[in-house]
mmCIF file of the N, C-alpha and C atoms, coordinates in Angstrom:
data_MODEL
# 
_entry.id   MODEL 
# 
loop_
_atom_site.group_PDB 
_atom_site.id 
_atom_site.type_symbol 
_atom_site.label_atom_id 
_atom_site.label_alt_id 
_atom_site.label_comp_id 
_atom_site.label_asym_id 
_atom_site.label_entity_id 
_atom_site.label_seq_id 
_atom_site.pdbx_PDB_ins_code 
_atom_site.Cartn_x 
_atom_site.Cartn_y 
_atom_site.Cartn_z 
_atom_site.occupancy 
_atom_site.B_iso_or_equiv 
_atom_site.pdbx_formal_charge 
_atom_site.auth_seq_id 
_atom_site.auth_comp_id 
_atom_site.auth_asym_id 
_atom_site.auth_atom_id 
_atom_site.pdbx_PDB_model_num 
ATOM 1   N N  . ASP A 1 1  ? -115.675 59.579 186.695 1.00 0.00 ? 1  ASP A N  1 
ATOM 2   C CA . ASP A 1 1  ? -115.552 60.048 187.632 1.00 0.00 ? 1  ASP A CA 1 
ATOM 3   C C  . ASP A 1 1  ? -115.941 61.710 187.086 1.00 0.00 ? 1  ASP A C  1 
ATOM 4   N N  . PHE A 1 2  ? -116.559 61.888 185.765 1.00 0.00 ? 2  PHE A N  1 
ATOM 5   C CA . PHE A 1 2  ? -117.254 63.323 186.241 1.00 0.00 ? 2  PHE A CA 1 
ATOM 6   C C  . PHE A 1 2  ? -119.135 62.825 187.678 1.00 0.00 ? 2  PHE A C  1 
ATOM 7   N N  . ALA A 1 3  ? -119.243 61.687 187.020 1.00 0.00 ? 3  ALA A N  1 
ATOM 8   C CA . ALA A 1 3  ? -120.524 61.358 187.851 1.00 0.00 ? 3  ALA A CA 1 
ATOM 9   C C  . ALA A 1 3  ? -120.518 62.029 188.768 1.00 0.00 ? 3  ALA A C  1 
ATOM 10  N N  . ARG A 1 4  ? -119.542 61.569 190.389 1.00 0.00 ? 4  ARG A N  1 
ATOM 11  C CA . ARG A 1 4  ? -119.260 62.057 191.376 1.00 0.00 ? 4  ARG A CA 1 
ATOM 12  C C  . ARG A 1 4  ? -119.707 63.766 191.303 1.00 0.00 ? 4  ARG A C  1 
ATOM 13  N N  . TRP A 1 5  ? -118.409 63.874 190.317 1.00 0.00 ? 5  TRP A N  1 
ATOM 14  C CA . TRP A 1 5  ? -118.588 65.356 190.558 1.00 0.00 ? 5  TRP A CA 1 
ATOM 15  C C  . TRP A 1 5  ? -119.998 65.968 190.685 1.00 0.00 ? 5  TRP A C  1 
ATOM 16  N N  . GLU A 1 6  ? -120.814 65.724 189.100 1.00 0.00 ? 6  GLU A N  1 
ATOM 17  C CA . GLU A 1 6  ? -122.069 66.515 188.809 1.00 0.00 ? 6  GLU A CA 1 
ATOM 18  C C  . GLU A 1 6  ? -123.187 65.658 190.344 1.00 0.00 ? 6  GLU A C  1 
ATOM 19  N N  . GLU A 1 7  ? -122.763 65.068 191.279 1.00 0.00 ? 7  GLU A N  1 
ATOM 20  C CA . GLU A 1 7  ? -123.607 64.658 192.506 1.00 0.00 ? 7  GLU A CA 1 
ATOM 21  C C  . GLU A 1 7  ? -122.875 65.860 192.957 1.00 0.00 ? 7  GLU A C  1 
ATOM 22  N N  . ILE A 1 8  ? -121.607 65.721 193.652 1.00 0.00 ? 8  ILE A N  1 
ATOM 23  C CA . ILE A 1 8  ? -121.093 67.284 194.387 1.00 0.00 ? 8  ILE A CA 1 
ATOM 24  C C  . ILE A 1 8  ? -121.884 68.396 194.043 1.00 0.00 ? 8  ILE A C  1 
ATOM 25  N N  . LEU A 1 9  ? -122.571 68.880 193.068 1.00 0.00 ? 9  LEU A N  1 
ATOM 26  C CA . LEU A 1 9  ? -122.153 70.624 192.187 1.00 0.00 ? 9  LEU A CA 1 
ATOM 27  C C  . LEU A 1 9  ? -123.654 69.510 192.586 1.00 0.00 ? 9  LEU A C  1 
ATOM 28  N N  . ALA A 1 10 ? -124.829 69.186 192.489 1.00 0.00 ? 10 ALA A N  1 
ATOM 29  C CA . ALA A 1 10 ? -125.884 68.917 192.237 1.00 0.00 ? 10 ALA A CA 1 
ATOM 30  C C  . ALA A 1 10 ? -126.334 69.529 193.907 1.00 0.00 ? 10 ALA A C  1 
ATOM 31  N N  . ASP A 1 11 ? -125.538 68.433 194.581 1.00 0.00 ? 11 ASP A N  1 
ATOM 32  C CA . ASP A 1 11 ? -125.940 69.054 196.814 1.00 0.00 ? 11 ASP A CA 1 
ATOM 33  C C  . ASP A 1 11 ? -125.661 70.786 196.858 1.00 0.00 ? 11 ASP A C  1 
ATOM 34  N N  . MET A 1 12 ? -124.707 70.559 196.384 1.00 0.00 ? 12 MET A N  1 
ATOM 35  C CA . MET A 1 12 ? -124.070 72.371 196.285 1.00 0.00 ? 12 MET A CA 1 
ATOM 36  C C  . MET A 1 12 ? -125.610 73.193 195.808 1.00 0.00 ? 12 MET A C  1 
ATOM 37  N N  . LYS A 1 13 ? -125.749 72.599 194.190 1.00 0.00 ? 13 LYS A N  1 
ATOM 38  C CA . LYS A 1 13 ? -127.199 73.798 194.464 1.00 0.00 ? 13 LYS A CA 1 
ATOM 39  C C  . LYS A 1 13 ? -128.163 73.973 195.012 1.00 0.00 ? 13 LYS A C  1 
ATOM 40  N N  . THR A 1 14 ? -128.797 72.566 195.551 1.00 0.00 ? 14 THR A N  1 
ATOM 41  C CA . THR A 1 14 ? -129.381 72.398 197.086 1.00 0.00 ? 14 THR A CA 1 
ATOM 42  C C  . THR A 1 14 ? -129.449 73.160 197.919 1.00 0.00 ? 14 THR A C  1 
ATOM 43  N N  . ALA A 1 15 ? -128.116 73.252 197.962 1.00 0.00 ? 15 ALA A N  1 
ATOM 44  C CA . ALA A 1 15 ? -127.929 73.609 199.779 1.00 0.00 ? 15 ALA A CA 1 
ATOM 45  C C  . ALA A 1 15 ? -128.141 75.447 199.016 1.00 0.00 ? 15 ALA A C  1 
ATOM 46  N N  . CYS A 1 16 ? -127.261 75.826 198.107 1.00 0.00 ? 16 CYS A N  1 
ATOM 47  C CA . CYS A 1 16 ? -127.357 77.446 198.128 1.00 0.00 ? 16 CYS A CA 1 
ATOM 48  C C  . CYS A 1 16 ? -128.900 77.569 197.516 1.00 0.00 ? 16 CYS A C  1 
ATOM 49  N N  . ARG A 1 17 ? -128.868 76.860 197.191 1.00 0.00 ? 17 ARG A N  1 
ATOM 50  C CA . ARG A 1 17 ? -130.741 77.220 197.071 1.00 0.00 ? 17 ARG A CA 1 
ATOM 51  C C  . ARG A 1 17 ? -131.677 77.115 198.094 1.00 0.00 ? 17 ARG A C  1 
ATOM 52  N N  . LYS A 1 18 ? -131.582 76.669 198.973 1.00 0.00 ? 18 LYS A N  1 
ATOM 53  C CA . LYS A 1 18 ? -131.962 76.778 200.012 1.00 0.00 ? 18 LYS A CA 1 
ATOM 54  C C  . LYS A 1 18 ? -131.308 77.816 201.441 1.00 0.00 ? 18 LYS A C  1 
ATOM 55  N N  . GLN A 1 19 ? -130.161 78.097 201.211 1.00 0.00 ? 19 GLN A N  1 
ATOM 56  C CA . GLN A 1 19 ? -129.333 79.530 201.895 1.00 0.00 ? 19 GLN A CA 1 
ATOM 57  C C  . GLN A 1 19 ? -129.195 78.318 202.703 1.00 0.00 ? 19 GLN A C  1 
ATOM 58  N N  . ASP A 1 20 ? -128.985 77.086 202.410 1.00 0.00 ? 20 ASP A N  1 
ATOM 59  C CA . ASP A 1 20 ? -128.532 76.495 203.505 1.00 0.00 ? 20 ASP A CA 1 
ATOM 60  C C  . ASP A 1 20 ? -126.733 76.742 203.721 1.00 0.00 ? 20 ASP A C  1 
ATOM 61  N N  . ILE A 1 21 ? -126.181 77.589 204.183 1.00 0.00 ? 21 ILE A N  1 
ATOM 62  C CA . ILE A 1 21 ? -124.228 77.517 204.574 1.00 0.00 ? 21 ILE A CA 1 
ATOM 63  C C  . ILE A 1 21 ? -123.978 76.632 204.303 1.00 0.00 ? 21 ILE A C  1 
ATOM 64  N N  . HIS A 1 22 ? -124.646 75.744 206.188 1.00 0.00 ? 22 HIS A N  1 
ATOM 65  C CA . HIS A 1 22 ? -123.678 74.073 206.854 1.00 0.00 ? 22 HIS A CA 1 
ATOM 66  C C  . HIS A 1 22 ? -123.455 73.513 205.150 1.00 0.00 ? 22 HIS A C  1 
ATOM 67  N N  . GLY A 1 23 ? -124.471 73.076 204.415 1.00 0.00 ? 23 GLY A N  1 
ATOM 68  C CA . GLY A 1 23 ? -124.743 72.570 203.116 1.00 0.00 ? 23 GLY A CA 1 
ATOM 69  C C  . GLY A 1 23 ? -124.037 72.259 202.509 1.00 0.00 ? 23 GLY A C  1 
ATOM 70  N N  . ALA A 1 24 ? -124.229 74.077 201.804 1.00 0.00 ? 24 ALA A N  1 
ATOM 71  C CA . ALA A 1 24 ? -122.985 74.501 201.151 1.00 0.00 ? 24 ALA A CA 1 
ATOM 72  C C  . ALA A 1 24 ? -121.960 74.352 201.037 1.00 0.00 ? 24 ALA A C  1 
ATOM 73  N N  . VAL A 1 25 ? -121.157 74.547 202.570 1.00 0.00 ? 25 VAL A N  1 
ATOM 74  C CA . VAL A 1 25 ? -120.148 74.701 203.117 1.00 0.00 ? 25 VAL A CA 1 
ATOM 75  C C  . VAL A 1 25 ? -119.731 72.949 202.731 1.00 0.00 ? 25 VAL A C  1 
ATOM 76  N N  . GLU A 1 26 ? -120.437 71.911 203.361 1.00 0.00 ? 26 GLU A N  1 
ATOM 77  C CA . GLU A 1 26 ? -120.000 70.716 203.133 1.00 0.00 ? 26 GLU A CA 1 
ATOM 78  C C  . GLU A 1 26 ? -119.932 70.269 201.519 1.00 0.00 ? 26 GLU A C  1 
ATOM 79  N N  . ALA A 1 27 ? -121.060 70.525 200.758 1.00 0.00 ? 27 ALA A N  1 
ATOM 80  C CA . ALA A 1 27 ? -120.139 70.651 199.232 1.00 0.00 ? 27 ALA A CA 1 
ATOM 81  C C  . ALA A 1 27 ? -119.112 71.087 198.694 1.00 0.00 ? 27 ALA A C  1 
ATOM 82  N N  . ASP A 1 28 ? -118.889 72.377 198.916 1.00 0.00 ? 28 ASP A N  1 
ATOM 83  C CA . ASP A 1 28 ? -117.824 73.084 199.199 1.00 0.00 ? 28 ASP A CA 1 
ATOM 84  C C  . ASP A 1 28 ? -116.655 72.042 199.250 1.00 0.00 ? 28 ASP A C  1 
ATOM 85  N N  . VAL A 1 29 ? -116.764 71.636 200.325 1.00 0.00 ? 29 VAL A N  1 
ATOM 86  C CA . VAL A 1 29 ? -115.061 70.929 200.994 1.00 0.00 ? 29 VAL A CA 1 
ATOM 87  C C  . VAL A 1 29 ? -114.862 69.585 200.648 1.00 0.00 ? 29 VAL A C  1 
ATOM 88  N N  . ALA A 1 30 ? -116.480 68.854 200.173 1.00 0.00 ? 30 ALA A N  1 
ATOM 89  C CA . ALA A 1 30 ? -116.350 67.798 199.099 1.00 0.00 ? 30 ALA A CA 1 
ATOM 90  C C  . ALA A 1 30 ? -115.539 68.050 197.560 1.00 0.00 ? 30 ALA A C  1 
ATOM 91  N N  . PHE A 1 31 ? -116.464 68.624 196.818 1.00 0.00 ? 31 PHE A N  1 
ATOM 92  C CA . PHE A 1 31 ? -115.897 68.699 196.040 1.00 0.00 ? 31 PHE A CA 1 
ATOM 93  C C  . PHE A 1 31 ? -113.935 68.989 195.243 1.00 0.00 ? 31 PHE A C  1 
ATOM 94  N N  . HIS A 1 32 ? -113.876 70.175 196.824 1.00 0.00 ? 32 HIS A N  1 
ATOM 95  C CA . HIS A 1 32 ? -112.019 69.626 196.596 1.00 0.00 ? 32 HIS A CA 1 
ATOM 96  C C  . HIS A 1 32 ? -111.884 68.718 197.172 1.00 0.00 ? 32 HIS A C  1 
ATOM 97  N N  . ARG A 1 33 ? -112.285 68.277 197.957 1.00 0.00 ? 33 ARG A N  1 
ATOM 98  C CA . ARG A 1 33 ? -111.050 67.785 197.830 1.00 0.00 ? 33 ARG A CA 1 
ATOM 99  C C  . ARG A 1 33 ? -111.778 65.609 197.265 1.00 0.00 ? 33 ARG A C  1 
ATOM 100 N N  . TYR A 1 34 ? -112.365 66.262 196.749 1.00 0.00 ? 34 TYR A N  1 
ATOM 101 C CA . TYR A 1 34 ? -112.726 64.554 194.912 1.00 0.00 ? 34 TYR A CA 1 
ATOM 102 C C  . TYR A 1 34 ? -111.525 65.874 194.271 1.00 0.00 ? 34 TYR A C  1 
ATOM 103 N N  . LEU A 1 35 ? -111.544 66.810 193.782 1.00 0.00 ? 35 LEU A N  1 
ATOM 104 C CA . LEU A 1 35 ? -110.305 67.128 192.504 1.00 0.00 ? 35 LEU A CA 1 
ATOM 105 C C  . LEU A 1 35 ? -108.708 66.441 193.525 1.00 0.00 ? 35 LEU A C  1 
ATOM 106 N N  . LEU A 1 36 ? -108.471 66.726 194.775 1.00 0.00 ? 36 LEU A N  1 
ATOM 107 C CA . LEU A 1 36 ? -107.242 66.175 195.821 1.00 0.00 ? 36 LEU A CA 1 
ATOM 108 C C  . LEU A 1 36 ? -106.727 64.738 195.195 1.00 0.00 ? 36 LEU A C  1 
ATOM 109 N N  . GLU A 1 37 ? -108.347 63.926 195.301 1.00 0.00 ? 37 GLU A N  1 
ATOM 110 C CA . GLU A 1 37 ? -108.615 62.601 195.097 1.00 0.00 ? 37 GLU A CA 1 
ATOM 111 C C  . GLU A 1 37 ? -107.992 62.321 194.082 1.00 0.00 ? 37 GLU A C  1 
ATOM 112 N N  . ARG A 1 38 ? -109.168 62.575 193.178 1.00 0.00 ? 38 ARG A N  1 
ATOM 113 C CA . ARG A 1 38 ? -108.971 62.538 191.538 1.00 0.00 ? 38 ARG A CA 1 
ATOM 114 C C  . ARG A 1 38 ? -107.385 62.462 191.172 1.00 0.00 ? 38 ARG A C  1 
ATOM 115 N N  . ALA A 1 39 ? -106.704 63.462 191.794 1.00 0.00 ? 39 ALA A N  1 
ATOM 116 C CA . ALA A 1 39 ? -105.246 63.906 191.543 1.00 0.00 ? 39 ALA A CA 1 
ATOM 117 C C  . ALA A 1 39 ? -104.084 63.021 192.118 1.00 0.00 ? 39 ALA A C  1 
ATOM 118 N N  . GLY A 1 40 ? -104.374 61.613 193.185 1.00 0.00 ? 40 GLY A N  1 
ATOM 119 C CA . GLY A 1 40 ? -103.753 60.836 193.047 1.00 0.00 ? 40 GLY A CA 1 
ATOM 120 C C  . GLY A 1 40 ? -102.661 61.015 193.938 1.00 0.00 ? 40 GLY A C  1 
ATOM 121 N N  . GLN A 1 41 ? -102.281 62.167 194.374 1.00 0.00 ? 41 GLN A N  1 
ATOM 122 C CA . GLN A 1 41 ? -101.425 62.594 195.377 1.00 0.00 ? 41 GLN A CA 1 
ATOM 123 C C  . GLN A 1 41 ? -101.880 62.179 196.856 1.00 0.00 ? 41 GLN A C  1 
ATOM 124 N N  . PRO A 1 42 ? -101.670 61.003 197.281 1.00 0.00 ? 42 PRO A N  1 
ATOM 125 C CA . PRO A 1 42 ? -101.648 60.978 198.901 1.00 0.00 ? 42 PRO A CA 1 
ATOM 126 C C  . PRO A 1 42 ? -101.302 61.690 200.039 1.00 0.00 ? 42 PRO A C  1 
ATOM 127 N N  . ASP A 1 43 ? -100.156 62.248 199.387 1.00 0.00 ? 43 ASP A N  1 
ATOM 128 C CA . ASP A 1 43 ? -99.547  63.691 200.188 1.00 0.00 ? 43 ASP A CA 1 
ATOM 129 C C  . ASP A 1 43 ? -100.299 64.867 199.703 1.00 0.00 ? 43 ASP A C  1 
ATOM 130 N N  . LEU A 1 44 ? -101.250 65.107 199.257 1.00 0.00 ? 44 LEU A N  1 
ATOM 131 C CA . LEU A 1 44 ? -101.935 65.870 199.003 1.00 0.00 ? 44 LEU A CA 1 
ATOM 132 C C  . LEU A 1 44 ? -103.414 65.513 199.562 1.00 0.00 ? 44 LEU A C  1 
ATOM 133 N N  . ILE A 1 45 ? -103.780 64.558 200.310 1.00 0.00 ? 45 ILE A N  1 
ATOM 134 C CA . ILE A 1 45 ? -104.971 64.040 200.789 1.00 0.00 ? 45 ILE A CA 1 
ATOM 135 C C  . ILE A 1 45 ? -104.742 64.851 202.051 1.00 0.00 ? 45 ILE A C  1 
ATOM 136 N N  . ALA A 1 46 ? -103.721 63.829 202.725 1.00 0.00 ? 46 ALA A N  1 
ATOM 137 C CA . ALA A 1 46 ? -102.392 64.550 203.977 1.00 0.00 ? 46 ALA A CA 1 
ATOM 138 C C  . ALA A 1 46 ? -102.893 65.642 204.719 1.00 0.00 ? 46 ALA A C  1 
ATOM 139 N N  . ILE A 1 47 ? -101.637 66.373 203.771 1.00 0.00 ? 47 ILE A N  1 
ATOM 140 C CA . ILE A 1 47 ? -102.133 68.410 203.856 1.00 0.00 ? 47 ILE A CA 1 
ATOM 141 C C  . ILE A 1 47 ? -103.660 68.962 204.135 1.00 0.00 ? 47 ILE A C  1 
ATOM 142 N N  . TRP A 1 48 ? -104.538 68.454 203.518 1.00 0.00 ? 48 TRP A N  1 
ATOM 143 C CA . TRP A 1 48 ? -106.002 68.367 203.074 1.00 0.00 ? 48 TRP A CA 1 
ATOM 144 C C  . TRP A 1 48 ? -106.674 68.555 204.849 1.00 0.00 ? 48 TRP A C  1 
ATOM 145 N N  . GLU A 1 49 ? -106.232 66.744 205.376 1.00 0.00 ? 49 GLU A N  1 
ATOM 146 C CA . GLU A 1 49 ? -107.148 66.241 206.302 1.00 0.00 ? 49 GLU A CA 1 
ATOM 147 C C  . GLU A 1 49 ? -106.536 67.322 206.963 1.00 0.00 ? 49 GLU A C  1 
ATOM 148 N N  . MET A 1 50 ? -105.760 67.680 207.501 1.00 0.00 ? 50 MET A N  1 
ATOM 149 C CA . MET A 1 50 ? -104.597 68.845 208.427 1.00 0.00 ? 50 MET A CA 1 
ATOM 150 C C  . MET A 1 50 ? -105.405 70.329 208.076 1.00 0.00 ? 50 MET A C  1 
ATOM 151 N N  . LEU A 1 51 ? -105.708 70.379 207.390 1.00 0.00 ? 51 LEU A N  1 
ATOM 152 C CA . LEU A 1 51 ? -106.452 71.856 206.680 1.00 0.00 ? 51 LEU A CA 1 
ATOM 153 C C  . LEU A 1 51 ? -107.780 72.360 207.364 1.00 0.00 ? 51 LEU A C  1 
ATOM 154 N N  . VAL A 1 52 ? -108.478 70.897 206.638 1.00 0.00 ? 52 VAL A N  1 
ATOM 155 C CA . VAL A 1 52 ? -109.997 70.700 206.377 1.00 0.00 ? 52 VAL A CA 1 
ATOM 156 C C  . VAL A 1 52 ? -110.614 71.468 207.935 1.00 0.00 ? 52 VAL A C  1 
ATOM 157 N N  . GLY A 1 53 ? -110.219 71.379 209.259 1.00 0.00 ? 53 GLY A N  1 
ATOM 158 C CA . GLY A 1 53 ? -111.161 72.107 210.027 1.00 0.00 ? 53 GLY A CA 1 
ATOM 159 C C  . GLY A 1 53 ? -111.272 73.516 209.651 1.00 0.00 ? 53 GLY A C  1 
ATOM 160 N N  . ARG A 1 54 ? -109.945 74.659 209.140 1.00 0.00 ? 54 ARG A N  1 
ATOM 161 C CA . ARG A 1 54 ? -109.677 75.988 208.599 1.00 0.00 ? 54 ARG A CA 1 
ATOM 162 C C  . ARG A 1 54 ? -110.158 76.481 207.565 1.00 0.00 ? 54 ARG A C  1 
ATOM 163 N N  . ILE A 1 55 ? -110.046 75.515 206.632 1.00 0.00 ? 55 ILE A N  1 
ATOM 164 C CA . ILE A 1 55 ? -110.498 75.978 205.006 1.00 0.00 ? 55 ILE A CA 1 
ATOM 165 C C  . ILE A 1 55 ? -112.341 75.556 205.165 1.00 0.00 ? 55 ILE A C  1 
ATOM 166 N N  . ARG A 1 56 ? -112.983 75.214 206.207 1.00 0.00 ? 56 ARG A N  1 
ATOM 167 C CA . ARG A 1 56 ? -114.310 75.116 206.446 1.00 0.00 ? 56 ARG A CA 1 
ATOM 168 C C  . ARG A 1 56 ? -114.619 76.693 207.224 1.00 0.00 ? 56 ARG A C  1 
ATOM 169 N N  . SER A 1 57 ? -114.302 76.896 207.768 1.00 0.00 ? 57 SER A N  1 
ATOM 170 C CA . SER A 1 57 ? -114.219 77.987 208.500 1.00 0.00 ? 57 SER A CA 1 
ATOM 171 C C  . SER A 1 57 ? -113.976 79.117 207.655 1.00 0.00 ? 57 SER A C  1 
ATOM 172 N N  . HIS A 1 58 ? -113.333 78.865 206.692 1.00 0.00 ? 58 HIS A N  1 
ATOM 173 C CA . HIS A 1 58 ? -113.007 80.046 205.740 1.00 0.00 ? 58 HIS A CA 1 
ATOM 174 C C  . HIS A 1 58 ? -114.300 80.344 204.613 1.00 0.00 ? 58 HIS A C  1 
ATOM 175 N N  . PHE A 1 59 ? -114.611 78.837 204.213 1.00 0.00 ? 59 PHE A N  1 
ATOM 176 C CA . PHE A 1 59 ? -115.810 78.850 203.534 1.00 0.00 ? 59 PHE A CA 1 
ATOM 177 C C  . PHE A 1 59 ? -116.957 79.347 203.863 1.00 0.00 ? 59 PHE A C  1 
ATOM 178 N N  . ARG A 1 60 ? -116.796 79.135 205.757 1.00 0.00 ? 60 ARG A N  1 
ATOM 179 C CA . ARG A 1 60 ? -117.915 79.370 206.311 1.00 0.00 ? 60 ARG A CA 1 
ATOM 180 C C  . ARG A 1 60 ? -117.892 81.403 206.146 1.00 0.00 ? 60 ARG A C  1 
ATOM 181 N N  . LYS A 1 61 ? -117.333 81.905 206.125 1.00 0.00 ? 61 LYS A N  1 
ATOM 182 C CA . LYS A 1 61 ? -117.027 83.042 206.684 1.00 0.00 ? 61 LYS A CA 1 
ATOM 183 C C  . LYS A 1 61 ? -117.300 83.935 205.547 1.00 0.00 ? 61 LYS A C  1 
ATOM 184 N N  . ALA A 1 62 ? -116.796 83.353 204.102 1.00 0.00 ? 62 ALA A N  1 
ATOM 185 C CA . ALA A 1 62 ? -116.890 83.272 202.804 1.00 0.00 ? 62 ALA A CA 1 
ATOM 186 C C  . ALA A 1 62 ? -118.346 83.535 202.169 1.00 0.00 ? 62 ALA A C  1 
ATOM 187 N N  . GLN A 1 63 ? -118.697 82.379 202.389 1.00 0.00 ? 63 GLN A N  1 
ATOM 188 C CA . GLN A 1 63 ? -120.157 82.092 201.821 1.00 0.00 ? 63 GLN A CA 1 
ATOM 189 C C  . GLN A 1 63 ? -121.922 83.191 202.896 1.00 0.00 ? 63 GLN A C  1 
ATOM 190 N N  . ARG A 1 64 ? -120.479 83.389 203.531 1.00 0.00 ? 64 ARG A N  1 
ATOM 191 C CA . ARG A 1 64 ? -121.665 84.731 204.331 1.00 0.00 ? 64 ARG A CA 1 
ATOM 192 C C  . ARG A 1 64 ? -121.773 86.399 204.050 1.00 0.00 ? 64 ARG A C  1 
ATOM 193 N N  . GLN A 1 65 ? -120.816 86.368 202.852 1.00 0.00 ? 65 GLN A N  1 
ATOM 194 C CA . GLN A 1 65 ? -120.183 87.672 202.963 1.00 0.00 ? 65 GLN A CA 1 
ATOM 195 C C  . GLN A 1 65 ? -120.682 87.656 200.277 1.00 0.00 ? 65 GLN A C  1 
ATOM 196 N N  . VAL A 1 66 ? -120.685 87.026 200.459 1.00 0.00 ? 66 VAL A N  1 
ATOM 197 C CA . VAL A 1 66 ? -121.904 86.716 198.646 1.00 0.00 ? 66 VAL A CA 1 
ATOM 198 C C  . VAL A 1 66 ? -123.579 87.742 198.837 1.00 0.00 ? 66 VAL A C  1 
ATOM 199 N N  . ALA A 1 67 ? -123.646 88.211 198.034 1.00 0.00 ? 67 ALA A N  1 
ATOM 200 C CA . ALA A 1 67 ? -124.966 88.507 197.950 1.00 0.00 ? 67 ALA A CA 1 
ATOM 201 C C  . ALA A 1 67 ? -125.997 87.069 197.717 1.00 0.00 ? 67 ALA A C  1 
ATOM 202 N N  . SER A 1 68 ? -126.095 86.490 197.331 1.00 0.00 ? 68 SER A N  1 
ATOM 203 C CA . SER A 1 68 ? -126.540 85.580 196.870 1.00 0.00 ? 68 SER A CA 1 
ATOM 204 C C  . SER A 1 68 ? -125.442 83.678 196.922 1.00 0.00 ? 68 SER A C  1 
ATOM 205 N N  . LEU A 1 69 ? -125.544 82.860 197.387 1.00 0.00 ? 69 LEU A N  1 
ATOM 206 C CA . LEU A 1 69 ? -125.246 81.487 197.856 1.00 0.00 ? 69 LEU A CA 1 
ATOM 207 C C  . LEU A 1 69 ? -124.547 80.654 196.136 1.00 0.00 ? 69 LEU A C  1 
ATOM 208 N N  . LEU A 1 70 ? -125.975 80.786 195.499 1.00 0.00 ? 70 LEU A N  1 
ATOM 209 C CA . LEU A 1 70 ? -125.579 80.679 193.833 1.00 0.00 ? 70 LEU A CA 1 
ATOM 210 C C  . LEU A 1 70 ? -124.456 80.911 193.768 1.00 0.00 ? 70 LEU A C  1 
ATOM 211 N N  . ASP A 1 71 ? -123.761 82.369 193.898 1.00 0.00 ? 71 ASP A N  1 
ATOM 212 C CA . ASP A 1 71 ? -122.921 83.029 193.365 1.00 0.00 ? 71 ASP A CA 1 
ATOM 213 C C  . ASP A 1 71 ? -121.631 81.353 193.335 1.00 0.00 ? 71 ASP A C  1 
ATOM 214 N N  . ILE A 1 72 ? -122.081 81.296 194.769 1.00 0.00 ? 72 ILE A N  1 
ATOM 215 C CA . ILE A 1 72 ? -120.654 80.181 194.970 1.00 0.00 ? 72 ILE A CA 1 
ATOM 216 C C  . ILE A 1 72 ? -120.864 79.179 194.139 1.00 0.00 ? 72 ILE A C  1 
ATOM 217 N N  . TYR A 1 73 ? -122.362 78.422 193.851 1.00 0.00 ? 73 TYR A N  1 
ATOM 218 C CA . TYR A 1 73 ? -122.231 77.385 192.765 1.00 0.00 ? 73 TYR A CA 1 
ATOM 219 C C  . TYR A 1 73 ? -121.897 77.998 191.742 1.00 0.00 ? 73 TYR A C  1 
ATOM 220 N N  . ALA A 1 74 ? -121.826 78.946 190.961 1.00 0.00 ? 74 ALA A N  1 
ATOM 221 C CA . ALA A 1 74 ? -121.728 79.138 189.663 1.00 0.00 ? 74 ALA A CA 1 
ATOM 222 C C  . ALA A 1 74 ? -120.341 79.091 189.300 1.00 0.00 ? 74 ALA A C  1 
ATOM 223 N N  . GLU A 1 75 ? -119.205 79.682 190.557 1.00 0.00 ? 75 GLU A N  1 
ATOM 224 C CA . GLU A 1 75 ? -117.929 79.372 190.890 1.00 0.00 ? 75 GLU A CA 1 
ATOM 225 C C  . GLU A 1 75 ? -117.990 77.955 190.539 1.00 0.00 ? 75 GLU A C  1 
ATOM 226 N N  . HIS A 1 76 ? -118.124 77.377 190.705 1.00 0.00 ? 76 HIS A N  1 
ATOM 227 C CA . HIS A 1 76 ? -117.774 75.556 190.767 1.00 0.00 ? 76 HIS A CA 1 
ATOM 228 C C  . HIS A 1 76 ? -117.993 75.298 189.540 1.00 0.00 ? 76 HIS A C  1 
ATOM 229 N N  . CYS A 1 77 ? -118.975 76.043 188.675 1.00 0.00 ? 77 CYS A N  1 
ATOM 230 C CA . CYS A 1 77 ? -119.549 75.487 187.061 1.00 0.00 ? 77 CYS A CA 1 
ATOM 231 C C  . CYS A 1 77 ? -118.779 75.486 186.482 1.00 0.00 ? 77 CYS A C  1 
# 
């Protein structure tokens, strides 16, 4: 379980270091989706799929407002 989580976090850290907002957003989305998948609740995934576009938009706006994208990474560790 943690191996995939660590891969996602490594991708997020790399994107944040490069100031790659798109990559950081996609890693952030992948991080939260993975948590939902591990919960084993198909209804949560269905709800996530309906909202993921809005979530992505929110993450983009939020990440543009932080002093450093590495702050986003630190929130997930």
